[in-house]
C-alpha positions as CSV (number, residue, x, y, z in Angstrom):
1,M,69.8,141.4,125.9
2,I,66.9,143.4,127.3
3,E,67.7,146.3,129.6
4,K,65.2,147.9,131.9
5,W,65.2,151.7,132.3
6,Y,63.6,153.3,135.3
7,E,62.4,156.9,134.9
8,V,61.9,159.0,138.0
9,S,59.5,161.9,137.7
10,C,57.8,164.3,140.1
11,D,54.6,163.0,141.6
12,I,52.8,166.3,141.5
13,C,53.8,168.0,138.2
14,G,55.1,164.9,136.3
15,C,58.4,166.5,135.1
16,K,61.1,164.0,134.4
17,L,63.9,164.1,137.0
18,I,66.4,161.3,136.1
19,Q,66.7,157.8,134.4
20,Y,68.3,154.7,135.9
21,A,69.5,151.7,134.0
22,M,69.3,148.1,135.1
23,F,68.0,148.4,138.8
24,Q,65.2,150.3,140.4
25,P,66.8,153.1,142.6
26,T,66.4,153.0,146.3
27,P,65.4,156.1,148.3
28,T,69.0,156.5,149.5
29,E,70.3,156.6,145.9
30,L,67.6,159.1,144.9
31,R,68.5,161.4,147.8
32,R,72.2,161.1,146.9
33,N,71.4,162.4,143.5
34,G,69.6,165.4,144.8
35,I,66.0,164.2,144.4
36,K,63.5,165.1,147.2
37,V,62.0,161.9,148.6
38,K,59.2,161.4,151.1
39,I,57.7,158.1,152.2
40,Y,54.0,158.0,153.1
41,N,52.4,154.7,154.2
42,G,55.3,152.7,152.7
43,K,55.1,154.3,149.3
44,I,57.9,156.4,147.9
45,H,57.0,159.9,146.6
46,T,59.5,161.9,144.6
47,Y,59.3,165.7,144.0
48,C,61.1,168.3,142.0
49,D,62.5,171.3,143.9
50,E,59.6,173.7,143.1
51,C,56.9,171.2,144.2
52,Y,58.8,170.3,147.3
53,E,58.9,174.0,148.3
54,K,55.2,174.2,147.8
55,I,54.7,171.2,150.1
56,R,57.0,172.6,152.8
57,K,54.9,175.9,152.8
58,G,51.7,173.9,153.5
59,G,50.5,173.0,150.0
60,K,49.1,169.7,148.9
61,R,51.0,166.4,148.9
């Protein structure tokens, strides 16, 4: 049986945040696991803590 693995990484620096088996995670599941999630124009963007702080201080998206 083939299993799909979904790897979630930061959209800015590319560091690996977490892996999910079987189903693609929803933004609610990601937030529950402590991952910073922003939705721009219907696309989900995930960030690590350091990059999220840079965004909050007025850096790039």
